C-alpha positions in Angstrom: 18.4 35.9 -42.8 20.7 35.4 -46.2 21.0 32.6 -48.1 24.1 32.7 -47.5 23.4 32.4 -43.3 22.0 29.3 -44.2 24.5 27.3 -46.5 26.0 25.2 -43.4 23.1 25.4 -41.5 21.2 22.3 -40.0 17.7 22.2 -41.8 16.5 21.9 -39.0 18.1 25.7 -37.5 16.7 26.8 -40.8 13.4 25.7 -40.6 13.0 27.6 -36.9 14.7 30.4 -38.2 12.0 30.7 -41.2 9.3 30.4 -38.9 10.3 32.0 -36.3 10.6 35.1 -38.4 7.4 34.4 -39.8 5.9 34.9 -36.6 6.5 37.4 -34.6 5.3 36.0 -31.7 7.5 32.7 -31.9 6.6 29.5 -32.7 5.9 25.8 -30.6 8.5 22.8 -31.6 5.8 20.6 -32.9 5.1 23.7 -35.3 8.3 23.4 -36.5 8.2 19.5 -36.6 5.4 19.6 -38.9 6.9 22.3 -41.0 9.7 20.0 -41.5 7.9 16.9 -42.3 5.6 18.8 -44.8 9.2 19.5 -46.2 10.2 16.6 -47.1 7.6 14.4 -47.1 7.6 11.6 -49.6 4.1 9.8 -51.0 4.5 6.2 -48.3 5.2 8.8 -45.5 2.2 8.3 -42.6 0.4 11.7 -40.6 2.8 11.5 -37.9 6.5 11.5 -39.4 7.0 15.5 -37.9 7.6 13.1 -34.8 10.6 12.2 -36.6 11.5 15.0 -37.1 11.1 16.4 -33.2 14.3 15.5 -31.1 16.5 17.7 -34.2 14.4 20.4 -33.1 14.9 20.1 -30.0 18.7 20.1 -29.9 19.0 23.0 -32.5 16.7 25.3 -30.3 18.8 24.6 -27.4 22.2 25.2 -30.0 20.6 28.1 -31.7 19.6 29.8 -27.7 22.8 29.1 -26.0 24.3 31.0 -29.3 21.2 34.4 -28.5 20.2 33.8 -32.5 16.8 32.4 -30.4 15.2 32.6 -26.9 13.1 30.2 -25.8 10.0 31.4 -23.7 8.1 29.9 -20.8 5.4 31.4 -19.5 6.2 34.0 -21.7 9.3 34.4 -20.2 12.7 33.9 -21.6 14.5 30.3 -19.8 18.3 29.6 -19.6 19.1 27.1 -22.3 22.3 25.8 -20.0 18.9 24.2 -17.9 17.3 21.7 -18.2 14.2 22.7 -20.5 10.9 21.0 -19.5 7.3 21.4 -19.8 5.3 23.9 -22.8 7.9 26.2 -24.6 7.7 28.3 -27.6 10.8 29.6 -29.9 10.6 33.3 -30.4 13.2 35.8 -31.6 15.8 37.1 -28.5 14.2 40.3 -26.2 17.1 42.9 -27.3 16.3 44.4 -23.9 17.0 41.1 -22.2 20.9 41.4 -23.1 
């Protein structure tokens, strides 16, 4: 992914794609929210700032999965991003064999 690809992307989408590229096994949405909180933290922010970013991370993950940029894994298997995703899941690079 080049810097030109990130120009029009949401900060949550950029964080998701960067973390997935660095972690081949995928990442939890909470890890992305923590990374965003640390990136935008101000001195007065409390320790639970990451929770503020969870909704954006979840929404961007669904958007990226629907576009085929990432896969949402539940119990190690890709799930349909057009259906409700409940429970614990990971965000990972899409498996080219599943297309």
